[in-house]
Steps between C-alpha positions, in 0.01 A plus 500: 500500500523215248841353432617223265394420142184657375276346230217625287259229406222540235173308528320462166248283321231518235156636556314299764805303616474622858816713512324762702386251768847350510652847547238581769627196695850641487386830629308334781819317593663837563694557176496826306298484178480741209197484263609615151133509391400739771807723437403497126139611581625782741730639231222477226257673735740759652790588261389792279772409237378149476144615473585736212692213326213258534239755380707584203543127418165361583253795518335721765264199579796333696387716790174592669577827674803434711439129507626233248220356288594144584238342267616705199864423567430134548272465193723701272861406621502160647355337186762673274869391544626823327296730735606290807866533395448877461335553837772282654778702340340812671456345846767241539808723529330702772371190677856343502645823643232498783570122568876574518437786756267292716733190495782721633275629778386149591864368493584726795296265716465182305727266296225389264258707304220340284362672199178376350483582127293339221729583195852403615595293197273691255695820598837318499587631848581167670863617542382771736438215752717251690231234459176470294210292668243383264154404625307274253165347470292297244338737250146386585563570867657841418191587289262399771684713764522804268131496417400445866733740683576764227155483350670463152294341226663186346568720187693755724692222657602347161609843367711571803649151508585516129708821566715312747782258422375140559576328829710227344744763353534667830560186677830466316598844625383508851725411812208360703167364379203435729190345364174635643226259385402418860384682820623825647647307799717313249609820341578646839730213584673551167556867571655402827714235334621782259622707795685198650661423168619868468632540859826296442585730202522800730809366681 
């Protein structure tokens, strides 16, 4: 049973910043982690009501049989802010509800829950969290990571990056900022530093 103050912490960052790696280190350190992107994909693939809304809005090509047509969605939606806002308006209320439910479950055994989500500031949901952690990296480094690990083209990276609020604006709003221009070991030390900074806030 977990007693004392409980805090929900968002981990965010622009494409290629390394927020997922940062979050993985927190998970490996034994802390509960909720991945908003995974929840979003589950809802998109498994909720019949969502499927119906997406097909009505973006066409039957959004799905291939029972599976999401990832390429179609990415090519047609991520490059268009209006379409991106529309799909987010369909998904985000359901994603938030699921995050709230999972957080309460994790709070039964832990005082800290981390939530990795790309669009915290874009969706104006920073008030859902006690703290927002921003992972940043130089744009050229982010592009290199994205084209290597996610197999995005440079054009895909630029489209997605342009649909996110720029890092400098996010820095003004974040509670903690960690720069990730170096090695994974450096990033791991920063993840542990975050935990050590948060622990005193629980008392």
